[in-house]
N, C-alpha and C positions, 0 to 999 in steps of 0.2 A: 504493499499499499504507499503511495506518496505521501510525503509529508505534509504538502498541502491538502491532500484529502483528509489524512488524519486529523489535521487542524480544522478542517471543516466539521468533521464529524463531531470533534471534542467540543465544539461552540454548541452543536445541538445537545449533545449530552449534558453540557453544564447549564442549558437554557431550555429543558423539554417543552416548557410550555408556549415557548415564543414559536412564532410561524416563520419569522423572517430567516435564522440560520438554515432551516429545511429548504426554502425556498431559493436561498442562496447556493446550496448544496444542488438542487436541482438544476439551477443554472449552470453550474460548474461540470454536473454530469452531461448535460445537453450539449455543451460545448465538445465534449469527447464523444458524442453519439450513443450515450448511454440510455436505453430505454427506460431504465429506473426514475430518470427525471419525469417522465410523463406519469409513471406510477405515483411519484410523491406527491405531484401536482394535483392528479385525480383525487386521491386521498385527502388532501388538503382541502380540495372543494367539497366533497362529501361530506367531511366532517363540520363543516359550516352550516349544512342543510338539515333540516328536519328530514328523518327518515322516509315520510311520505312525499316530500318535494324534491327528491334525489331523482334527476334525469334517469330513465332507465338506460339510454344508450352510454352514459357516464358508467353506470354501474355495471353493465357489460364488459366495457372496455377494460375497467379496473379488474374483473375475474379473468379476461383474457390475457392481460400482461401478467397477472400473479400466476396464473395456470402455467405459461410459457417461463416465467424467471424465477419461479419461486425456488427451485433448487440452487441456482447460482445466489439468489440473495441470502438464503438461509447457509449455504456453503461458507459464505463470507465471515459467518459469526464464530467459525473456529470450532463448534462443538455441535453434536446433534441435538435437536430439542424435542422432547417428548410432546409438547404441545406449544402453542404460540399463538399471538394475536399480533397483526399489523396494524397500526395508527398513524396516520399522517405520514406514510410511506416507510415506516420503520417498526420492527419488533418492540413493543412496549411491555408485554407481558408473555412470561416465559416459564415454562416447566423443565428443569434439567436435571440430570444425574448429578448428585453431589460429588462423586469421584472426579467425574470429567471436569465439573466447574473448578474442582480445587486443582487438579492437575493443571489445567489450563489458567490458573490464577485470576480466573473471573473475567477472562479476555472478553466475552460478550458484551459487558458492561463497559467496555473501552471502546465498541466499535457500533453500538445500538443503545438508544435511550431508554434502556428497559428500567420501567419504573415499578414492577410488580413480579416478583420471583416466587415460584413455587419450586419447593425441594423436599427430599425426605433425607433427614439425618440419621445415622445408624447407631451413633455413640459420641461420647464426650470428645474423644479425640478427633473426630471428623466434624462436630460443632466447632472446636476451638481452630480446626486449619480453616474451616469456612469463615468464621468469624475475623479471621487475621487477613483477609482480601482487602485491599484499601479501596478498590473501586466499587464496594458496596456501600459507600457514602453517597451514591445517587439513588439508591432503592428508596421508595416511599412505603412500599407495602411487602411484607414476607410472608409467603403461606408455606407453613412448616408442618409437616407429617414427620413422625419420628416411630422407629421401630425398638426404642428404648426408653426408659423413664423420662418423659419430657422434661421435667423441673431439673434434673441435671443438664440437660442439653442448653436449658435457658440460660444458665450462668456465662458462658463465653458469649452468647450473642448478646446478652444485656450489657456486659462488659465492654464489649467490642467499641474501640474508638471509631470504627468504620459505619456502624449502623446508625448513627445519631440523626440522619435524616428520616428515619423509619416513622411514618406516622400511623400506621396499622400492622400489626402482626395477627396472623391467623393460625390458631392452633387446630388440631383435628376436630375438636368441638368448642373451641373457645376463639373468642375475637377480642384483641385489645386496642383501643383508640390510644392517641398520643398520651392523654392524661394518665390512663391505666399503665402505659409503657413507662412512662416516668415513674410513678408508684412502685411498678416491677423492678426497675433499675436501682432505686433508692432500697428496696427491700433485698434484692440481691447483693448489694455493695455492703449493705448492714450486716447481712447474713455471713457474707465473707470474713468481715472484720471481726464478727462473733467467733466465728471458728477460728481465726487466727489467735485470738486473745485466749479462748479455752483451750 
């Protein structure tokens, strides 16, 4: 990937709610004859319209481009996704294998403005490795399923200096908003201090 392209992508990742960086990237792609430019613009236009007001021709064109180029665009993310959703031209919601995410040090978060990540963590070591990925700072929502006692997996996540942008944490049967997350962080840190003292 060219450094100019990475800089453009980084601007999108740093400003996921802004349309300008996405449209600038679409211009850059168009100058290079890349059909993703059209896909980004179409999804941008469709996102601005109520579902009922979306022109059928535009929706069909979006689907055609997606079917033709999906494997190329997903391949650029660097790891296979178990589930995903494109919004305004980019994957913003993804389900990934924890092992592959950790092995690639969260590369997907450096090439796409993923805001919602779904992941299954199996043990404390894996949760700690996951929580140490710097690019997690862009996440707003984490959906966690666990095949281990969930409480022990929460400690590395709540203590992570990289998950500070998280506004929602979904566990298998529980959901925590920002206020509850802050409370959980205080409890986790207090509990660790108590353990250290005792």
